[in-house]
ZAVEXLO-977866 format. One record per residue (C-alpha): residue number from 1; x, y, z; residue in three letters. Coordinates in pm, whole numbers, padded with zeros to 5 digits. Each point is the difference from the previous one (the first is absolute). Layout:
BEGIN
(node NUM; (X; Y; Z); ALA) ...
//
This chain:
BEGIN
(node 1; (-02211; 00796; 00076); MET) (node 2; (-00294; -00218; -00108); THR) (node 3; (-00097; 00071; -00361); GLN) (node 4; (-00348; -00059; -00141); LYS) (node 5; (-00022; -00138; -00355); VAL) (node 6; (-00334; 00020; -00178); SER) (node 7; (-00107; -00209; -00300); PRO) (node 8; (00106; 00149; -00334); VAL) (node 9; (-00233; 00000; -00302); LYS) (node 10; (00264; 00116; -00245); LYS) (node 11; (00366; 00102; 00009); LEU) (node 12; (00103; 00285; -00228); THR) (node 13; (00259; 00276; -00015); GLY) (node 14; (00363; 00089; -00049); ASN) (node 15; (00282; -00019; 00251); LEU) (node 16; (00375; -00019; 00029); THR) (node 17; (00123; -00270; 00239); PRO) (node 18; (00236; 00109; 00277); PRO) (node 19; (00374; 00005; -00075); PRO) (node 20; (00167; -00338; -00007); ASP) (node 21; (00109; -00093; 00351); LYS) (node 22; (00278; -00240; -00104); SER) (node 23; (00157; 00254; -00234); ILE) (node 24; (-00038; 00284; 00251); SER) (node 25; (00194; -00195; 00262); HIS) (node 26; (00275; -00088; -00244); ARG) (node 27; (00030; 00347; -00151); SER) (node 28; (00069; 00151; 00343); ALA) (node 29; (00236; -00276; 00114); LEU) (node 30; (00206; 00005; -00318); PHE) (node 31; (00007; 00381; -00011); ALA) (node 32; (00137; 00000; 00357); ALA) (node 33; (00310; -00202; -00096); ILE) (node 34; (00056; 00171; -00334); SER) (node 35; (00272; 00266; -00029); GLU) (node 36; (-00246; 00227; -00181); GLU) (node 37; (-00310; 00198; 00083); GLU) (node 38; (-00332; -00162; -00094); SER) (node 39; (-00338; 00159; -00068); LEU) (node 40; (-00282; -00252; 00035); ILE) (node 41; (-00347; 00106; -00113); HIS) (node 42; (-00329; -00164; 00106); ASN) (node 43; (00152; -00163; 00308); TYR) (node 44; (-00254; -00206; 00196); SER) (node 45; (-00157; 00162; 00307); ASP) (node 46; (-00091; -00341; 00145); ALA) (node 47; (00128; -00093; 00345); ALA) (node 48; (00258; -00257; -00113); ASP) (node 49; (00203; 00223; -00237); PRO) (node 50; (-00021; 00273; 00264); ALA) (node 51; (00174; -00240; 00239); SER) (node 52; (00283; -00033; -00251); THR) (node 53; (00046; 00378; -00021); LEU) (node 54; (-00007; 00033; 00378); LYS) (node 55; (00268; -00267; 00042); CYS) (node 56; (00221; 00161; -00267); LEU) (node 57; (-00029; 00338; 00171); ALA) (node 58; (00116; -00162; 00327); GLN) (node 59; (00303; -00127; -00191); LEU) (node 60; (00096; 00357; -00091); GLY) (node 61; (-00134; 00001; -00355); VAL) (node 62; (-00110; 00348; -00113); GLN) (node 63; (-00363; -00021; -00113); ILE) (node 64; (-00235; 00277; -00112); GLU) (node 65; (-00366; -00088; -00055); LYS) (node 66; (-00233; 00237; -00180); ASN) (node 67; (-00338; -00162; -00052); GLY) (node 68; (00064; -00319; -00195); SER) (node 69; (00345; 00111; -00118); THR) (node 70; (00303; -00116; 00197); VAL) (node 71; (00351; 00140; -00043); ARG) (node 72; (00277; -00220; 00143); ILE) (node 73; (00366; 00099; 00022); SER) (node 74; (00185; -00328; -00038); GLY) (node 75; (00231; -00088; 00288); ALA) (node 76; (00184; -00265; -00202); GLY) (node 77; (00077; -00351; 00114); ARG) (node 78; (00209; 00115; 00295); ASN) (node 79; (-00193; 00310; 00107); GLY) (node 80; (-00272; -00151; 00219); LEU) (node 81; (00038; 00106; 00363); GLN) (node 82; (-00060; -00194; 00319); LYS) (node 83; (-00353; 00091; 00118); PRO) (node 84; (-00068; 00126; 00351); ASP) (node 85; (-00312; -00214; 00038); GLN) (node 86; (-00120; -00336; -00137); PRO) (node 87; (-00122; 00016; -00359); LEU) (node 88; (-00376; -00054; 00011); ASP) (node 89; (-00116; -00178; -00315); CYS) (node 90; (-00365; 00003; 00111); GLY) (node 91; (-00194; -00267; -00189); ASN) (node 92; (00234; -00002; -00297); SER) (node 93; (00177; -00326; -00082); GLY) (node 94; (00148; 00164; -00309); THR) (node 95; (00164; 00268; 00214); THR) (node 96; (00145; -00249; 00247); MET) (node 97; (00128; -00249; -00257); ARG) (node 98; (00135; 00238; -00265); LEU) (node 99; (00139; 00261; 00237); LEU) (node 100; (00135; -00287; 00207); GLY) (node 101; (00198; -00114; -00304); GLY) (node 102; (00147; 00348; -00046); ILE) (node 103; (00082; 00052; 00368); LEU) (node 104; (00155; -00346; 00037); ALA) (node 105; (00216; 00061; -00308); GLY) (node 106; (00104; 00346; 00120); ALA) (node 107; (00058; -00129; 00354); GLY) (node 108; (-00207; 00274; 00163); VAL) (node 109; (-00033; -00058; 00374); ASP) (node 110; (-00375; 00006; 00062); CYS) (node 111; (-00316; -00181; 00112); THR) (node 112; (-00308; -00045; -00220); MET) (node 113; (-00342; -00040; 00159); ILE) (node 114; (-00358; -00034; -00126); GLY) (node 115; (-00358; -00021; 00116); ASP) (node 116; (-00155; -00317; 00143); GLU) (node 117; (-00084; -00140; -00344); SER) (node 118; (00344; 00063; -00148); LEU) (node 119; (00168; -00136; 00313); SER) (node 120; (-00180; -00332; -00053); SER) (node 121; (00125; -00042; -00361); ARG) (node 122; (00317; -00200; -00053); THR) (node 123; (00317; 00186; -00094); MET) (node 124; (00209; -00317; 00001); LYS) (node 125; (-00023; -00001; -00378); ARG) (node 126; (00226; 00303; -00021); ILE) (node 127; (00202; -00065; 00317); ILE) (node 128; (00142; -00329; -00130); ASP) (node 129; (00137; 00115; -00339); PRO) (node 130; (00119; 00336; 00135); LEU) (node 131; (00189; -00179; 00275); THR) (node 132; (00159; -00224; -00265); ARG) (node 133; (00115; 00320; -00171); MET) (node 134; (00194; 00105; 00310); GLY) (node 135; (-00258; 00240; 00145); CYS) (node 136; (-00092; 00025; 00366); SER) (node 137; (-00380; -00011; 00015); ILE) (node 138; (-00194; -00184; 00269); THR) (node 139; (-00363; -00028; 00103); GLY) (node 140; (-00211; -00096; 00296); ARG) (node 141; (00001; -00379; 00030); ASP) (node 142; (00216; 00002; -00311); GLY) (node 143; (-00291; 00095; -00223); SER) (node 144; (-00204; 00303; 00107); TYR) (node 145; (00023; 00374; 00057); ALA) (node 146; (00156; 00183; 00170); PRO) (node 147; (00293; -00047; -00238); LEU) (node 148; (00342; 00107; 00121); ASN) (node 149; (00255; 00106; -00262); VAL) (node 150; (00364; 00051; 00088); ARG) (node 151; (00314; 00099; -00198); PRO) (node 152; (00151; -00272; -00219); ASN) (node 153; (00349; -00086; -00126); ASN) (node 154; (-00092; 00022; -00365); GLY) (node 155; (-00277; -00148; -00214); VAL) (node 156; (00075; -00331; -00174); GLN) (node 157; (-00165; -00063; -00333); GLY) (node 158; (-00201; -00322; -00017); ILE) (node 159; (-00199; -00198; -00254); ARG) (node 160; (-00350; -00028; 00146); PHE) (node 161; (-00276; -00212; -00158); PRO) (node 162; (-00325; 00142; 00139); LEU) (node 163; (-00171; -00269; 00211); PRO) (node 164; (-00338; 00167; -00065); ILE) (node 165; (-00124; 00248; -00258); ALA) (node 166; (00028; 00321; 00204); SER) (node 167; (00081; 00344; -00134); ALA) (node 168; (00073; 00123; 00353); GLN) (node 169; (00254; -00276; 00067); LEU) (node 170; (00156; 00044; -00344); LYS) (node 171; (00026; 00374; 00052); SER) (node 172; (00150; -00025; 00350); ALA) (node 173; (00281; -00226; -00124); VAL) (node 174; (00068; 00213; -00309); LEU) (node 175; (00008; 00319; 00208); LEU) (node 176; (00252; -00154; 00239); THR) (node 177; (00195; -00114; -00305); GLY) (node 178; (00045; 00364; -00103); LEU) (node 179; (00251; 00029; 00286); PHE) (node 180; (00222; -00293; -00105); GLY) (node 181; (00306; 00011; -00224); GLU) (node 182; (-00081; -00340; -00148); LYS) (node 183; (-00340; -00036; -00169); PRO) (node 184; (-00300; -00148; 00172); THR) (node 185; (-00209; -00213; -00234); GLU) (node 186; (-00367; -00067; 00073); VAL) (node 187; (-00159; -00283; -00196); ILE) (node 188; (-00375; 00012; -00053); GLU) (node 189; (-00161; -00318; -00127); SER) (node 190; (-00350; 00152; 00026); THR) (node 191; (-00011; 00365; -00096); LEU) (node 192; (-00124; 00255; 00255); SER) (node 193; (-00062; 00374; -00042); ARG) (node 194; (00307; 00163; -00152); ASP) (node 195; (-00019; 00364; 00114); HIS) (node 196; (00334; -00024; 00184); THR) (node 197; (00191; -00117; -00307); GLU) (node 198; (-00168; 00259; -00222); ARG) (node 199; (00050; 00300; 00227); LEU) (node 200; (00361; -00090; 00088); LEU) (node 201; (00080; -00101; -00361); GLU) (node 202; (00163; -00322; 00124); LEU) (node 203; (00149; -00254; -00236); GLN) (node 204; (-00206; -00314; -00054); SER) (node 205; (-00010; -00290; -00241); GLU) (node 206; (-00225; -00299; -00069); PRO) (node 207; (00070; -00298; 00224); TYR) (node 208; (-00198; -00319; -00052); GLY) (node 209; (-00368; 00083; 00036); THR) (node 210; (00081; 00328; 00176); GLY) (node 211; (00289; 00242; 00018); LYS) (node 212; (00322; 00090; 00181); LEU) (node 213; (00046; 00355; 00134); ILE) (node 214; (00331; 00148; 00117); ARG) (node 215; (00093; 00286; 00233); SER) (node 216; (00330; 00132; 00137); SER) (node 217; (00196; 00313; 00088); LEU) (node 218; (00062; 00044; -00372); ASP) (node 219; (-00365; 00089; -00054); ASP) (node 220; (-00073; 00372; -00013); THR) (node 221; (-00323; 00077; 00182); ILE) (node 222; (-00202; 00225; -00232); PRO) (node 223; (-00203; 00301; 00108); ALA) (node 224; (-00372; -00075; 00027); GLN) (node 225; (-00156; 00272; -00212); ASN) (node 226; (-00345; -00103; -00120); TYR) (node 227; (-00371; -00004; 00081); SER) (node 228; (-00119; -00305; 00190); VAL) (node 229; (-00276; -00181; -00198); PRO) (node 230; (-00338; -00099; 00139); GLY) (node 231; (00002; -00311; 00218); ASP) (node 232; (-00125; -00307; -00188); PHE) (node 233; (-00072; -00177; 00330); SER) (node 234; (-00242; 00281; 00087); ALA) (node 235; (-00148; 00002; -00352); ALA) (node 236; (-00072; -00373; 00034); ALA) (node 237; (-00279; 00071; 00250); PHE) (node 238; (-00182; 00205; -00266); TRP) (node 239; (00070; -00255; -00274); LEU) (node 240; (-00185; -00258; 00210); VAL) (node 241; (-00266; 00239; 00132); ALA) (node 242; (-00082; 00098; -00357); GLY) (node 243; (00006; -00358; -00126); SER) (node 244; (-00258; -00127; 00253); ILE) (node 245; (-00249; 00286; -00036); GLN) (node 246; (-00284; -00032; -00254); PRO) (node 247; (00047; 00367; -00098); GLU) (node 248; (00355; 00133; -00023); THR) (node 249; (00205; 00254; -00188); ASN) (node 250; (00314; 00084; 00199); VAL) (node 251; (00305; 00169; -00151); HIS) (node 252; (00334; -00019; 00183); LEU) (node 253; (00278; 00237; -00109); SER) (node 254; (00379; -00047; 00006); GLN) (node 255; (00009; -00348; 00150); VAL) (node 256; (00337; -00174; 00026); GLY) (node 257; (-00001; -00306; -00227); ILE) (node 258; (00344; -00143; 00072); ASN) (node 259; (-00017; -00358; -00140); PRO) (node 260; (00133; -00137; 00330); SER) (node 261; (-00296; 00155; 00187); ARG) (node 262; (-00311; -00065; -00211); ILE) (node 263; (-00063; -00374; 00027); ALA) (node 264; (-00337; 00090; 00159); ALA) (node 265; (-00091; 00191; -00317); TYR) (node 266; (00079; -00311; -00207); GLN) (node 267; (-00202; -00218; 00240); VAL) (node 268; (-00303; 00227; -00028); LEU) (node 269; (00023; 00002; -00380); LEU) (node 270; (00015; -00381; 00004); GLU) (node 271; (-00312; 00001; 00217); MET) (node 272; (-00174; 00209; -00265); GLY) (node 273; (00026; 00348; 00151); ALA) (node 274; (-00059; 00287; -00241); ASN) (node 275; (00306; 00220; 00058); ILE) (node 276; (00136; 00226; -00273); GLN) (node 277; (00357; 00134; 00005); LYS) (node 278; (00073; 00332; -00172); GLU) (node 279; (00256; 00282; -00023); ASN) (node 280; (00304; -00212; 00085); GLU) (node 281; (00307; 00207; 00084); THR) (node 282; (00276; 00013; 00265); THR) (node 283; (00056; 00178; 00332); ALA) (node 284; (00373; -00003; 00064); GLY) (node 285; (00106; -00362; -00052); LYS) (node 286; (-00350; -00142; 00051); GLU) (node 287; (-00278; -00063; -00257); PRO) (node 288; (-00343; 00157; 00067); VAL) (node 289; (-00340; -00005; -00170); ALA) (node 290; (-00365; 00095; 00045); ASP) (node 291; (-00243; -00283; 00081); LEU) (node 292; (-00377; -00006; -00057); THR) (node 293; (-00223; -00261; 00165); ILE) (node 294; (-00346; -00100; -00121); LYS) (node 295; (-00238; -00279; 00111); PRO) (node 296; (00063; -00359; -00103); SER) (node 297; (-00090; -00357; 00091); ALA) (node 298; (00283; -00167; 00188); LEU) (node 299; (00118; -00357; -00042); SER) (node 300; (00173; -00201; 00274); PRO) (node 301; (00374; -00055; -00008); ILE) (node 302; (00255; -00240; 00141); GLU) (node 303; (00279; 00244; 00072); LEU) (node 304; (00344; -00104; -00123); ASP) (node 305; (00224; -00006; 00312); PRO) (node 306; (00278; 00153; -00213); ALA) (node 307; (-00206; 00320; -00018); LEU) (node 308; (-00046; 00028; 00376); VAL) (node 309; (00322; 00196; 00078); PRO) (node 310; (-00104; 00275; -00242); ASN) (node 311; (-00353; 00033; 00133); CYS) (node 312; (00057; -00082; 00367); ILE) (node 313; (-00133; 00339; 00116); ASP) (node 314; (-00300; -00025; -00233); GLU) (node 315; (-00106; -00353; 00098); LEU) (node 316; (-00248; 00121; 00267); PRO) (node 317; (-00192; 00212; -00249); ILE) (node 318; (00026; -00271; -00267); LEU) (node 319; (-00175; -00230; 00249); MET) (node 320; (-00291; 00247; -00001); VAL) (node 321; (-00017; -00020; -00381); ALA) (node 322; (-00006; -00379; 00021); MET) (node 323; (-00313; 00013; 00218); CYS) (node 324; (-00189; 00138; -00302); PHE) (node 325; (00141; -00238; -00263); ALA) (node 326; (-00219; -00276; -00136); GLU) (node 327; (00165; -00303; 00158); GLY) (node 328; (00285; -00107; 00225); THR) (node 329; (00331; 00188; 00016); SER) (node 330; (00316; -00129; 00166); VAL) (node 331; (00304; 00184; 00139); ILE) (node 332; (00306; -00211; 00089); SER) (node 333; (00362; 00077; 00083); GLY) (node 334; (-00097; 00306; 00204); ALA) (node 335; (00124; -00093; 00348); GLU) (node 336; (00194; 00329; -00002); GLU) (node 337; (-00337; 00169; 00069); LEU) (node 338; (00023; -00135; 00353); ARG) (node 339; (00309; 00216; 00067); HIS) (node 340; (-00134; 00343; -00094); LYS) (node 341; (-00143; 00272; 00227); GLU) (node 342; (-00235; -00272; 00120); THR) (node 343; (-00061; -00358; -00110); ASP) (node 344; (-00178; 00121; -00311); ARG) (node 345; (-00107; -00348; -00102); LEU) (node 346; (-00190; -00065; 00323); SER) (node 347; (-00120; 00361; 00017); ALA) (node 348; (-00151; -00007; -00349); MET) (node 349; (-00155; -00341; 00065); ALA) (node 350; (-00177; 00150; 00303); GLU) (node 351; (-00111; 00310; -00192); ILE) (node 352; (-00138; -00209; -00285); LEU) (node 353; (-00175; -00235; 00245); THR) (node 354; (-00165; 00297; 00174); LEU) (node 355; (-00130; 00112; -00340); SER) (node 356; (-00157; -00339; -00064); GLY) (node 357; (00246; -00107; -00269); ALA) (node 358; (00082; -00371; -00034); SER) (node 359; (00371; -00058; 00062); THR) (node 360; (00245; -00271; 00107); GLU) (node 361; (00331; 00116; 00146); ILE) (node 362; (00322; -00194; -00067); LYS) (node 363; (00346; 00023; 00152); LYS) (node 364; (00128; 00188; -00306); ASP) (node 365; (-00316; 00143; -00151); GLY) (node 366; (-00376; -00003; -00026); ILE) (node 367; (-00284; -00150; -00206); ILE) (node 368; (-00288; 00237; -00079); ILE) (node 369; (-00333; -00116; -00141); HIS) (node 370; (-00121; 00305; -00189); GLY) (node 371; (-00346; 00107; -00120); GLN) (node 372; (-00066; 00287; -00244); PRO) (node 373; (-00314; 00095; 00196); ASP) (node 374; (00171; -00020; 00342); PHE) (node 375; (-00139; 00257; 00246); ILE) (node 376; (00229; 00042; 00304); PRO) (node 377; (-00166; 00020; 00340); ARG) (node 378; (00019; 00340; 00170); PRO) (node 379; (00267; -00057; 00264); SER) (node 380; (00234; 00155; 00252); LEU) (node 381; (00335; -00082; -00160); TYR) (node 382; (00328; -00004; 00195); PRO) (node 383; (00295; 00169; -00169); SER) (node 384; (00265; -00158; 00225); TYR) (node 385; (00160; 00348; -00020); HIS) (node 386; (00109; -00108; -00352); ASP) (node 387; (-00061; 00254; -00276); HIS) (node 388; (-00056; -00261; -00272); ARG) (node 389; (-00252; -00192; 00211); MET) (node 390; (-00199; 00318; 00062); ALA) (node 391; (-00011; 00097; -00367); MET) (node 392; (-00080; -00353; -00121); ALA) (node 393; (-00288; -00021; 00249); ALA) (node 394; (-00128; 00339; -00117); ALA) (node 395; (-00005; -00105; -00367); VAL) (node 396; (-00183; -00319; 00098); LEU) (node 397; (-00253; 00201; 00202); ALA) (node 398; (-00091; 00219; -00300); THR) (node 399; (-00189; -00299; -00145); ARG) (node 400; (-00196; -00066; 00321); SER) (node 401; (-00372; 00070; 00045); ASN) (node 402; (00051; 00200; 00319); GLY) (node 403; (00246; 00218; 00187); VAL) (node 404; (00321; -00169; 00115); SER) (node 405; (00266; 00133; 00237); LYS) (node 406; (00379; -00029; -00007); ILE) (node 407; (00175; 00009; 00339); LYS) (node 408; (00320; 00202; 00045); ASP) (node 409; (-00042; 00129; -00354); ALA) (node 410; (00256; 00279; 00041); ASP) (node 411; (00272; -00262; -00053); CYS) (node 412; (-00040; 00080; -00372); THR) (node 413; (00225; 00300; 00074); ASP) (node 414; (00290; -00246; -00015); ILE) (node 415; (-00020; -00010; -00381); SER) (node 416; (-00307; 00188; -00128); TYR) (node 417; (-00111; 00295; 00217); PRO) (node 418; (-00257; 00115; -00260); GLU) (node 419; (-00168; -00341; -00040); PHE) (node 420; (-00325; 00078; 00180); TRP) (node 421; (-00038; 00334; -00181); ASP) (node 422; (00064; -00167; -00334); HIS) (node 423; (-00255; -00273; 00076); LEU) (node 424; (-00261; 00264; 00087); LEU) (node 425; (00078; 00203; -00314); ASN) (node 426; (-00036; -00301; -00232); LEU) (node 427; (-00313; -00144; 00165); SER) (node 428; (-00347; 00080; -00132); HIS) 
//
């Protein structure tokens, strides 16, 4: 699908972002290995969380879906069955890495596959520590899907300092640790999103500049009974879209504001964005709030590399905001962007160049020379079949002086199926 994006004179309206994708994945995975029944409300209908449900059903987990409500009868740690066919994780790295941790710990005999994009992303990060823990998990060329999981002779607890700030790697190791008699301890020096620890109620304690989290067979896996909050990563596109428009009044309801997820919110505030936070409350174990965005002049920023892990998914849309700041912005320490659905650093550099923005790409980041009166050229933007590239290009195109087009725009279904409808509804 090629999507046309027309210039926008003003952006106004109310919307609720789609359910949080990260929490949706985890709620289903944790419910599947609980001994109890879980009732999850507002489960994401995006393609990635759907892949998680499909894989769990293949493993014999009883799942009933009624609209956005999912009822899961927990199979317990030892109740997952050998699937008849390979488990297809689609485009979802979260599914492959987190479910891989569970299956390796449980020793379920199976093969995990993914689409072309997922099959090109390294899984060596989880293969190495899980192998150290006594699991049998191997990949193509030692690093890539298909992943083959085989029965093990018992999970050995390890102490594992995270080599990179990665919530997926942290979660995979902790989930495998749930199958070991001796505790597994994961040490985070740079904090990443903490949904896994929250939803599993795992023990943790401060450790240096970060924290140490433990998991073992002694941990009871709680039922996952709550409503999934709105996805902050999806909301970020509207925070930026509203901030770069001369006329804006956008109200976002029930957005997840987990402190380990909202570095992009802090970055935008530091740049001078006019974002108001109201009606703070909780949804299950997660904080939520309403956010209102109004126009503002943006200042450039030199992004602290320590913030990168907690805004890694939002960096592409933050780059769009930087194009409209008055001066030069710098992102460093973001080489992880090169290992996402596509090389997001190179992809965004190409998108920004097509728009006429002045940029300099680095090995681990980008330099963007912003202008408040920047008018992007109408362009045919590639999406690279990457949902975040497509949406970032669309937000950029709203400030153009002509109609732009986004190629393969239906890739937004991966995380935000309603994106194009929401853009149309807010645009005036």
